[in-house]
C-alpha positions as CSV (number, residue, x, y, z in Angstrom):
1,X,172.5,140.6,111.2
2,X,174.3,137.2,110.7
3,X,175.8,136.6,107.4
4,X,174.5,133.6,105.3
5,X,176.8,130.6,105.4
6,X,178.5,129.3,102.3
7,X,179.0,125.6,101.4
8,X,180.8,123.8,98.7
9,X,178.4,122.4,96.1
10,X,179.0,120.6,92.9
11,X,178.1,122.3,89.6
12,X,178.8,121.7,85.9
13,X,182.0,123.8,86.1
14,X,183.3,122.1,89.2
15,X,183.3,122.7,92.9
16,X,182.4,126.1,94.1
17,X,181.0,128.1,97.0
18,X,177.3,128.8,97.1
19,X,175.2,130.6,99.6
20,X,172.2,128.6,101.3
21,X,169.6,130.9,102.8
22,X,167.3,129.8,105.7
23,X,169.1,126.6,106.3
24,X,167.8,126.1,109.8
25,X,164.2,126.4,108.9
26,X,164.5,124.1,106.0
27,X,166.2,121.4,108.1
28,X,163.4,121.7,110.8
29,X,160.7,121.5,108.2
30,X,162.3,118.4,106.7
31,X,162.6,116.8,110.1
32,X,159.0,117.5,111.0
33,X,157.8,116.1,107.7
34,X,159.8,112.9,108.3
35,X,158.4,112.6,111.9
36,X,154.8,112.9,110.6
37,X,155.3,110.3,108.0
38,X,156.9,108.0,110.5
39,X,154.2,108.6,113.1
40,X,151.5,107.9,110.5
41,X,153.1,104.7,109.5
42,X,153.5,103.5,113.1
43,X,149.8,104.4,113.8
44,X,148.5,102.5,110.8
45,X,150.5,99.4,111.6
46,X,149.4,99.6,115.2
47,X,145.8,99.8,114.2
48,X,146.2,96.8,111.8
49,X,147.7,94.8,114.6
50,X,144.9,95.5,117.1
51,X,146.5,98.5,118.9
52,X,149.3,96.7,120.8
53,X,150.7,100.1,121.7
54,X,147.5,101.2,123.4
55,X,146.9,104.3,121.3
56,X,143.1,103.5,121.2
57,X,142.8,102.5,124.8
58,X,140.3,105.2,125.7
59,X,138.1,104.5,122.6
60,X,138.1,100.8,123.5
61,X,137.0,101.6,127.0
62,X,134.1,103.7,125.8
63,X,133.0,101.0,123.4
64,X,133.3,98.3,126.1
65,X,131.1,100.4,128.4
66,X,128.6,101.0,125.7
67,X,128.4,97.3,125.0
68,X,127.9,96.5,128.7
69,X,125.1,99.1,128.9
70,X,123.4,97.7,125.8
71,X,123.5,94.2,127.2
72,X,121.9,95.4,130.4
73,X,119.2,97.2,128.4
74,X,118.6,94.0,126.3
75,X,118.2,91.9,129.5
76,X,115.7,94.5,130.8
77,X,113.8,94.5,127.6
78,X,113.7,90.6,127.6
79,X,112.3,90.7,131.1
80,X,109.6,93.2,130.1
81,X,108.7,91.1,127.1
82,X,108.2,88.1,129.3
83,X,105.9,90.1,131.4
84,X,103.9,91.0,128.3
85,X,103.9,87.3,127.4
86,X,102.3,86.6,130.8
87,X,99.6,89.2,130.2
88,X,99.0,87.7,126.7
89,X,98.5,84.3,128.4
90,X,95.8,85.8,130.7
91,X,94.2,87.6,127.7
92,X,94.2,84.3,125.8
93,X,92.5,82.5,128.8
94,X,89.8,85.2,128.9
95,X,89.5,85.1,125.1
96,X,88.8,81.4,125.3
97,X,86.1,82.0,127.9
98,X,84.5,84.5,125.6
99,X,84.7,82.1,122.7
100,X,82.9,79.4,124.7
101,X,80.2,82.0,125.7
102,X,79.4,82.7,122.0
103,X,79.6,79.0,121.0
104,X,83.1,79.0,119.4
105,X,85.8,76.5,120.0
106,X,88.7,77.7,122.2
107,X,92.2,78.1,120.9
108,X,94.5,75.5,122.3
109,X,98.1,76.2,123.5
110,X,99.5,74.1,120.7
111,X,97.9,76.4,118.1
112,X,98.7,79.6,120.1
113,X,102.3,78.8,120.7
114,X,103.1,77.2,117.4
115,X,106.2,78.7,115.7
116,X,105.5,80.9,112.6
117,X,107.5,78.6,110.3
118,X,110.6,76.4,110.0
119,X,113.9,77.4,111.7
120,X,115.8,79.9,109.6
121,X,119.4,80.7,110.4
122,X,119.6,84.4,111.1
123,X,122.8,86.0,109.6
124,X,122.1,89.5,110.9
125,X,124.1,88.8,114.1
126,X,126.8,86.5,112.5
127,X,129.5,89.0,113.7
128,X,128.5,88.6,117.3
129,X,129.4,85.7,119.6
130,X,128.9,84.6,123.1
131,X,126.5,86.3,125.5
132,X,125.5,89.2,123.2
133,X,124.5,86.9,120.4
134,X,122.4,84.8,122.7
135,X,120.7,87.8,124.3
136,X,119.8,89.3,121.0
137,X,118.7,86.0,119.4
138,X,116.4,85.2,122.4
139,X,114.9,88.7,122.4
140,X,114.2,88.3,118.6
141,X,112.5,85.0,119.2
142,X,110.3,86.4,122.0
143,X,109.4,89.4,119.9
144,X,108.4,87.2,116.9
145,X,106.3,85.0,119.2
146,X,104.6,88.0,120.8
147,X,103.8,89.5,117.4
148,X,102.3,86.3,116.2
149,X,100.2,85.9,119.4
150,X,98.9,89.5,119.2
151,X,97.8,88.9,115.6
152,X,96.1,85.6,116.6
153,X,94.3,87.3,119.5
154,X,93.2,90.2,117.4
155,X,91.8,87.8,114.8
156,X,90.1,85.8,117.6
157,X,88.4,88.8,119.2
158,X,87.2,89.9,115.7
159,X,85.7,86.5,115.3
160,X,84.1,86.6,118.7
161,X,82.5,90.0,117.9
162,X,81.2,88.7,114.6
163,X,79.7,85.6,116.3
164,X,78.3,87.8,119.1
165,X,76.5,89.9,116.5
166,X,75.2,86.8,114.8
167,X,74.0,85.3,118.1
168,X,72.3,88.5,119.1
169,X,70.3,88.5,116.0
170,X,69.7,84.7,116.1
171,X,68.5,84.7,119.7
172,X,66.1,87.5,118.9
173,X,64.5,85.4,116.1
174,X,64.4,82.1,118.0
175,X,60.8,81.0,118.9
176,X,61.6,81.0,122.6
177,X,58.5,81.9,124.5
178,X,55.0,80.5,125.0
179,X,52.7,82.0,122.4
180,X,49.6,82.0,124.7
181,X,48.6,81.6,128.3
182,X,46.9,78.3,129.0
183,X,47.3,74.6,129.7
184,X,49.3,72.1,127.7
185,X,51.0,68.7,128.2
186,X,54.6,68.2,127.5
187,X,53.6,65.0,125.7
188,X,51.4,66.8,123.2
189,X,53.9,66.5,120.4
190,X,54.1,63.0,118.7
191,X,51.8,60.1,117.9
192,X,48.3,60.3,119.4
193,X,44.6,59.6,118.7
194,X,43.0,62.5,116.9
195,X,40.2,64.0,119.2
196,X,37.7,64.3,116.3
197,X,38.7,61.7,113.8
198,X,39.5,59.1,116.5
199,X,42.4,57.7,114.5
200,X,46.1,57.2,115.5
201,X,48.2,59.8,113.8
202,X,51.2,62.2,114.2
203,X,50.5,65.4,116.1
204,X,53.1,67.8,114.7
205,X,52.6,70.7,117.2
206,X,51.5,71.6,120.7
207,X,47.9,72.4,121.8
208,X,47.5,75.2,124.4
209,X,44.0,75.2,125.9
210,X,42.2,78.5,126.7
211,X,39.0,80.4,126.0
212,X,38.2,81.8,122.6
213,X,39.7,85.3,122.3
214,X,42.8,84.7,124.3
215,X,45.7,86.8,123.1
216,X,48.3,85.1,120.9
217,X,51.8,86.5,120.6
218,X,54.7,86.1,118.2
219,X,57.3,83.8,119.8
220,X,60.3,85.4,118.0
221,X,61.2,88.3,115.7
222,X,60.2,87.6,112.1
223,X,58.1,88.3,109.1
224,X,54.5,87.2,108.5
225,X,54.3,84.8,105.5
226,X,50.5,84.1,105.7
227,X,47.6,85.3,107.8
228,X,44.0,84.2,107.1
229,X,41.7,81.2,106.6
230,X,42.7,77.9,105.1
231,X,40.7,75.1,103.6
232,X,42.2,72.4,105.8
233,X,41.6,71.4,109.4
234,X,43.8,74.2,110.8
235,X,41.1,76.8,110.1
236,X,42.4,80.4,110.5
237,X,46.2,80.5,110.7
238,X,49.3,82.7,110.9
239,X,52.7,81.6,109.6
240,X,55.8,83.5,110.5
241,X,59.3,83.1,109.1
242,X,62.0,83.9,111.7
243,X,65.0,83.4,109.5
244,X,68.0,81.1,110.3
245,X,65.8,78.2,109.1
246,X,63.0,78.7,111.7
247,X,59.3,79.3,111.2
248,X,56.2,79.0,113.4
249,X,52.5,78.3,112.8
250,X,49.5,79.4,114.9
251,X,46.3,77.6,114.1
252,X,42.5,77.5,115.0
253,X,42.5,81.3,115.5
254,X,39.3,83.4,115.8
255,X,40.9,86.5,114.4
256,X,44.3,87.8,113.1
257,X,45.9,91.1,114.0
258,X,48.7,91.1,111.3
259,X,49.0,90.8,107.5
260,X,51.3,89.0,105.2
261,X,54.7,90.8,104.8
262,X,54.5,92.5,108.2
263,X,57.5,92.5,110.4
264,X,56.8,91.4,114.0
265,X,58.8,91.3,117.2
266,X,58.8,88.7,120.0
267,X,56.0,89.3,122.4
268,X,53.9,91.3,119.8
269,X,50.2,90.6,119.7
270,X,49.3,88.8,116.4
271,X,46.0,87.1,116.9
272,X,43.2,85.8,119.2
273,X,42.7,82.1,119.9
274,X,39.5,80.3,118.8
275,X,38.1,77.0,117.5
276,X,38.2,77.4,113.7
277,X,39.0,74.3,111.7
278,X,38.7,70.7,112.7
279,X,38.7,70.9,116.6
280,X,36.9,69.5,119.6
281,X,37.2,72.6,121.7
282,X,38.9,76.1,121.8
283,X,42.7,76.0,121.8
284,X,45.8,77.2,120.0
285,X,47.7,74.7,117.8
286,X,51.3,75.9,117.7
287,X,54.1,74.5,115.5
288,X,57.9,75.1,115.3
289,X,59.8,74.2,112.2
290,X,63.5,74.1,111.6
291,X,64.6,73.8,107.9
292,X,61.1,72.5,107.2
293,X,61.1,69.7,109.8
294,X,58.6,69.9,112.7
295,X,60.1,70.3,116.2
296,X,58.7,69.8,119.6
297,X,57.7,73.4,120.7
298,X,58.3,72.6,124.3
299,X,62.0,72.2,123.6
300,X,62.0,75.9,122.7
301,X,60.1,77.3,125.7
302,X,62.6,79.2,127.8
303,X,61.7,78.5,131.5
304,X,58.0,78.4,130.4
305,X,58.1,82.2,129.9
306,X,55.0,83.7,128.2
307,X,54.7,87.1,126.5
308,X,53.7,89.0,129.6
309,X,56.6,87.7,131.6
310,X,59.0,88.3,128.7
311,X,58.0,92.0,128.4
312,X,58.4,92.5,132.1
313,X,62.0,91.0,132.0
314,X,62.8,93.1,128.9
315,X,61.6,96.3,130.6
316,X,63.7,95.5,133.7
317,X,66.8,95.0,131.7
318,X,66.4,98.4,130.1
């Protein structure tokens, strides 16, 4: 076993020999520690200076590859969003067709493509530059525009549905068919000579001529306001409120088949024609009123359809 070496060392009493154990290990440990400190210092300075020694070359290569892949994915996403934009354009065109069908004004391109607000500088990507910043900014703008258009179309289709529901009810209540079979003249509404009084006066309805007892039908859904005799020249009458500002009057009847307060449907039998009141012969006097103002009933006859024809068309549709 080798003997420990002795070295001269200084002490309080002067120079003397002392024994140093494990000298080699201590020297190696000190050298290793110095190497690690030096390596750490070099590594830190290298990182601060942008890795001129190439220590992080592999890491940079990985990051570069990832950035390239992300750019490709963003380009693909932008292309897909443009395809979605084209589909939205077609949906918008179809939506405008539906709006016109339910009597709503179409949405013009200026409204549809208008920006959500003023231009605001986006600081989220301030650390980017060049192609990456442009790709991301364009993608964000397209996404914002798509989001706005989707919300606009959703609101539009909800409005279309509400208007469709409204129109469905309105069309059912409109006085749109002939109330009775018979003959009439399209010039029956307006100023004319009264057939009994022989004076020139306004005729505020339409006379449909047929035998006493001919069936009379409701021309639209509604509720009976009055059914019975009157003291005036109309004789026995029925008045129906159809809602939406519309009402109808059926006069000179021989009998009534409904009562006040009763709900009736278009094409439902409500009376029989006659010659009650001030008349020269059997006929039905029929009036249409909108917000209290008398209308020409002929303007509301849909293709001159009467109750029988209407019921046949209704059954065929079902």
